[in-house]
N, C-alpha and C positions, 0 to 999 in steps of 0.2 A: 782495325777493322769492328771486334766487338762493340767499341764502344760505340760507332757508329751505329750499328744495327739497334744496340738501345736506347739512343735518341731519336733512331728511326721511330721505334715502338712506343716512348711516352709521344712525341708529336700526334701519333696516329690515334691513340686513346684520350688525348686531350681535344683533339678534332672531331672524334666521335662524341665525346660529351659535349663540346659546347655546340654541334651539329644538332643533338637530341634538346637542349637547353632551349637552342633556337626556336628549334620544331614546335616545341610544348609553348613558348612563348607566343609564337605566331598562332597557333589553336587558341588559345587564352586569348588572345588580343582580337582575333577574328569573331571568334564568338559572342564577345563582348558588344563588340560591333553590331553586329547580325539582331542582340537581345536588346541593344539602345534605340536600334532603327526601329523595330518594330515594337516596341513598347510604345514611341513617340508617334508612330503613323495609328495604330490602335488609339491613343486619345485624340488626337487630330479626327480622326475619321471616323470611326467607329459611329455606328445608326443614333444609338442611343447614347445618354451621358455615362460616361465611365468617370470610378471613384479612382484615380490616381494609387493613391496608398495602399488602397483594398486589393486594388489589381496587381500590384507589386508584391505585396504579403501572399497573396495566392501563387503568383510564380514562383517565391523563395520556398515558400510549404512544399511544392508540388516537388520542386527540386532537392530540398533535400530528404525527403520523403523516399526518394530512390535509392537512399544511402541506408540508414536506417531512423530507427523512432527517436533516437537520442540526440542527435545532429538535429537541432531546433534554432530558428532564430526569435528572438526574443524583440519586439518593439520596445519603444519607451514606456508606453502606455501599460505593457506588463511587467517592469522593470520588479514594481513592488512583489507582485505575487512571486516571483522568480526568491526574490531576496529571504522572503519568507520559506522559501524551500530549504535555503542553506544555513538559516540562521536562526528561524523559528519566530522571526522577530518580525512584526507588521505595525503601522499607527490605524487605529481601529475603536470597536468598541470591545470585542475579545466575545463573537458567538457564531456559532454555526447554524446558516439558514438553511431552511429548505424550501420548493416549489409546492404549494397545494392550489393547484388549479387557477385562480386567476389574483392569489396572493402568494407574497412569501413570508413565512412562519419563523419565528425562532426555534431550532432544533436542539441548540443545546449551550448553553452561557457558559463561560471560561469563569471557573473558581476565583474571586481575588480581582476582577478586570471590571470594566466597567460599566458593563451590561447587565451584570450579575450585581454589581454594589447599588445600579438604580434600579433593582429589584426586578428588570425582566424575567421571564420564564419560560421554559419550552411551551409549546402551544400557543404562544403570544401570536398575533396576527397583526401585520405591521401594516397600518392603513396609508398613514402618509409619513414621508421623511421631509423634514423643513420644511411642511404645507404645502409640498407637493405630493399628488395621490400617488401611491405605489402599487395601484390596481394593473393588473398584464404588466408588471414589469418581472425581469426576470430575475434568477438570482445573481447572474454577472452584472446588471443594472445594481440590484440593488447591494451588492457587495461592495460596487465600486462608489456608491453615494454614503454610505458607511465609514467607509474606509477614509484616512486625514490624516492630516500633521496631529500630533500631539498638541492638546492642550485648545483646540478647535473644537466648538460645543455644535452637536448635534441634535435636535427635538425629533421626536417620533410620536405620531399617534398610535395608541395598541388599544386590539381590542382582545380581552381574555373570557374565557371560558365562564360562565356563571359571575360577571364582572361587568361594571358599563365600561364604555370607552373611557380612556385616561391617554393625558400626552403626559412625557419626561423627555427632561432636557439635562444633559449630561456629556460631560468632555471624555473626546477621544482621549487614549493614550496609547503609550507605547506596550504593544501587545507582546509577550515573549512568552509561548506555550511551552510548556516544562517539557522537557526531552523523558525524563521520567516522571510519567504520571502517577505511579502508583510502586510502592516497595513495604514488603512486611516478611516477619517469620510466619509463613503458612502453617507449619508442624514442626513440633518439636525446634529444634534447632537449624532447621531447614530456610534459606533465605531466599525470598522472592523477588526479582528484581523486570518491570516491565519497561522495555526502552521504543518509544515512538517512534522516534526518528534520528538519524547522524548528524543532528545540528551541531552547531559551535559550543563547545565547551559539556557535550554529553558524556566523555568522558570523565569528568568532575561529577556530574551529579547521580552517575553510578558508583565511583568510587565512595562520595558524601554520604550515598543512600548504606551502601555497605560497611563504612566504619560505624554510622550511627548505628547500626543492629549489633554489631560488632560487642559496639559499649552494652551492651543490653545483657549478649551472652557469647558465646562461644559459634562459630559457624562450622556447622557438619556438612553443610552443603550449600551449592547456590544454584538457582535455577534462573537462569538469563533467559526472557521471553522476547525472541525477535519477531514472532510472527506479524505478518501482514507490517512489515517493517520493510519502506519500501529503498532504505539505504541512506544514502547524500553523502558527507564530504568522507574521504578516503583516510585522513591523517585520523580521524578520530576513531574509525575501525583499526588503524593501527594500535594508538594509544591504548584501546578496550582488549585489544589480545594482550598487550603489553602488562596489562592489572593482573596478569594470571598465567604469564611465561617469564622465564629468564630473561634478563638484559642480553642483547646480542643476538637472539635468535630472530632469524629471518621471518616477518611476518607475510611477504606481499611481494611480488615483483612486477613491474609492468614493462612491454614490448612494445613500439610504436613505429612508424615509416621513418621517426623524426630521431637520432639516434640519440638527443638527448631524451626524449620519453624512455628509453630503457634505463631503468631504475629499481634499487632494491629498496625496502622500507623495513628498515628493522628498530627491534624493540630497544629503544635508548635510555629509559629510565628506569627506576627500582620498581620491580611489580610489587603490587598489592599483597598478593596471596598464590603461592604457585603448588599447595597442597592441597587444599579443600576439593574435593570431589566436585564437578562441576557438568550441568546438563543445560544445554541449548536449546531451546524451543524453537522451528522454524516452520513455514508452510509455504504454499505456493506464491504468496504473495511476498516472501521474504526475498528481497533481491538486493544487488550489487553490495554493500558496505556489509547488509546483512548475512552476504554469503562469502566475503571476506571472514567477518569473525566467526560464524560457525564452520567456514571450511579449514581456515587456520587450526582454530582447537580440533579440529577433527583429524586434521592431516600431523598435529604435533602430538596426538593420542593425551592431549591436556582434559577432555571430559567427552562426555555422550552427547550426540546428538538427537535428537526425539521430535518427532512430528511427519511431515512430509515433505516431499521432494521440492526444493527450491526454483526459484523463476527460471533462473540459469542468466542471468545479466553479468557477464563479465568482462565489459565493454567500460573503459574510464573516457570521461569527459571534460574537458577546460574551455572557459568562456574565453572569449577575444570580444575587445571592446572596438564596435563599428560608431560610424559617424551618426548623429543625432541624439547619442545616449542609449541607441540600442546594443544589441549584444548577439554574438552568436556564441552555444553552446556546441561543440562539438566532437566526436570520437575522435581520440587522437592516440590510443593504445587500447591492447587487451591486459588483462592483470593475469595472474599466477599466483596461487596458492603454494605454500612450504613442498608439497609432494611433487611439486612439478605441472600440476594440471592447472587447466584453463576451464571453468565451469560456465562458459558461453553457451547457453543451448542454441542458437539459431547463428546461422552462416550467413549474413546479408552480403557480401561479396558473390555468393553463388544462387543465384535466384533461378527461380523454375521459370519457364515458359511463359507463366499468366501473372509473372510478377512476385509471385507469394514466396516465403522463402520455409522450406522444410526443417523442422526438429531433425538431429542428429540421431540415425538410426542405434539403437543398442548395439549391434553388432559391431558398429565402427568405432564404438567409444572404447579410448584406450586406457588399458591398466596402469594404476600409480601406485605406490607402498606410502603409508603413513611410517612415522618414525619407528612404530613398533612392529613394522610389518605385513599389518593388515593393509588389504587390495582395496582400491577405491579409483573411481573413473570419472573422467574429464567428460564434456560434451553435454551435459543435461542438469545443470544447478548440483546441488548438496544433495544427496541421497542420505537420509537417515541411518542412524546406526540402530536405531529402534524406528519401524514404520509405524503410525496409530493411523489407521484409514479414518477417513472422515466418512460421518452417518449422513443417508441420504436424508433429504429434509421433504418431510411429506406435501401433498399439493394443497393440502389446506392449510397449512401453515406459510407457504408462497404465497396464498390469495389472502389471508391476513396480514402480512407484511406488504402487501401490494398496495391493499387498500388502505393501510396506517392505522389497522387497528389495533394494536398493540401501541403505537405511539398515544392515541387517543384515548384509550383507555385509560394510561398512566398522564397525561392530561387531566383528565376526570379526576382520577383518585384526588391527585394534589391539589384538586380545587377543594376537597371533601376533605381532607386530612391534613394538618399543621404540620404534625409530627411522623418521623419515621425511626424506627429502632435500624441503628448502623450495621446490624445483622440480618435485616429482613431478608426471608425467604418466602414466597407464598406459600401457602398451604392450601388445605382442599378445599376449606369457606371461599377462600378469596378466588380460588378455580370458580367455583360456584356464582360468584359476581360477576366474574369474567362472561360465565355462560349467559347470564341475565343481561348482561350489556348488550351482547352479540342479535340478542332476540329481533330487532327492529333495525337493526345493519344488513345492507347486502355486500354479499363475496361469493361469487361464484368459482369453482373450480370444475376440471374436468380428471375423473381418475385416470390410470394408464388401461386400465380394464376398462373403463366407457369409451375411450379410446378405439381402444381395439374392437369391443363391440359395435361401434360406429361403421367401424372399417367393413366387418364382420356382412352388416345389413347392407351395402352399399354395395358390397362385392354378392350378397345372393341375389339383390336384386337383378345386377348383370347378367349371372348366369341363371337366372329365373329360378332357383330354389326357395325364393324368400315366401312365398305362397305358403310350403307347409312348415317352414320354418319361423313363422311370423309370432305363433304363439309363444313357441320356446323362448324365442329372443325378445319378445314384451315380457315375459316372464321373467327373464333373466336380469333385464331392465329395470324391472319395478322392483325388484329383489335390490337390486342394487342401491337405486336410490335409498329403503328402508337401511339398509347398512351404512351407507354415507352419514346418515345421522349421528351414526356411533364416534366417527373419524375423531370428532373432539376431544371427544374421552381418551380415545387412542393416542392422541397427540397431547395427554394432559403432562406431561412430565415435560416435555419441549417447553409447550406454553407456560409453565409455570417458571421455569429457566428464564425463557424470554421477559415475560414480565419482573420477576424478580431484579433484573438487569436494569430494566426500563425505569419502573419506578425508585429504584433506587437511585437512577441519577438524577430524580428530581430534587434529591432532597442532597444528596454528597457528589454530583456530579461525575466527572470522568474515573475518580477515584471509588463512587458508589458502583458503579456500573463493571470494575474491574473486580474488585475486593466479590460484588455477588456471582460473578462468572466462575471463579476458582472454586467456589463448590460445586460446580458441574462440569470441571474442567478434565477432560480427560487422557489428553497431552501431561498435564500437570499433577495428574494422579499417577501416570505410570513414571513420570521423573520421579517423583516421593518414593515411591518402586523401589527403584534404581537405587537411587541416594541413600534409602534407609539400608539396602543391603550390600555394604562392601565388597563382598565374593562377586555379588553379581556384577557390579560396576568395572572390577576388575577384570572378569572375564569377557567381557564386551570388548575392552582396550586392549587386549592380546590378541597376538595374530594366531592363524586357526594351525 
């Protein structure tokens, strides 16, 4: 009797499973048929001409957008851009470009690649590409024209400040952007390494940088800069943590709907250094793999995390090949760092009525413990051990940046000065020259005080108080205009910082910009302060 009941239960379970599968399969089949029919009818009978490929991509993008921002369709035409994100490599001339009115300009050539070797400079206007006018072309149009197979030629007609138009012909190359654009000792025996992205072999690049510095002198501290690093390859994140923690440590685990995605990622290699104090720098644009590294270092109490709370992307993507060389990048799992927390900030499975997604409120965040017993939380990125608040940027700086006047001044500076000291810092005389440069330039901005004053004037007119307040309000407005003339001087130190980096990049490229920024960097100064005080460093990593 018991055996019969057992068999009956098994049959019921199997029947329910098969029914569920059949029901799901029917829903998929039915909706695919509806979609195919709708798509055919649209293309056949819509009043205007339709572009079938564009129409389909719009439909696919809208469907995937309802899931999460990281599940995306990559058509064949965009595969090269996707490959660049994961490998740091593409075929082209090696330059960042930017749109200025009707033309695209060279914004920054990569050192050692075709654009720089051919003599192109930041500020060069691209007039023609292979004889075809580049006027009114978008950066996307120009980017596609400049990219191509290595060893193929491209001809550009260039307009440069204080120079005649000239043509340059050169060959495209395989461009491999450095994952580590800069490393150096920045004070005494403290090593600094900037990681741009988690592309293939970036762990080796970090290790090579540290090995080279260690040949020069002992390491008393390491600053790993992951600020504005959007992430990349998961295995590289695990390998980077493995440089600093013992073999056998769990770095991260993933959990998904499919059991095969329930994985543990272990530090399998012999570490480079498990003792030297580490400071990891993060900000609100540090995401994904950056959060795995900073979060694992924090959870294992291997180092101190400094800066601002990270982005909060705890979702893992995998690519699937589709027909006609297209690909689907889809979210397959969530990742969990050593303490057991997931740092995903947004729950895309539970949307608001308007379709928006809210962040997990602080009150619902779950506490976890680091190895030493410190309390950390899930649900909102990695919160630094030492929080460094971002300084407010003044309205005049925003206006100058918006009008590209820092960029234009650096372009003019380069046209007038052949050489620059590698440790260039803009001094007071340089600031005065920039003030003179701005004399005939247009840039408008409104301070918060002016905006409030305008609202006050408008409200006083509505409530009929303006007649007897007008003199006072106009006097305040006039006084504000006079005070605004000193805004440039009030922002002097910020302007000198920006221009020091912009001008340095014209001579020393990415390395020059980063080297210059270190002189002004609040987070790096805080990291130096902590790494140079062993007692302070140890106290941060101890449980309260």
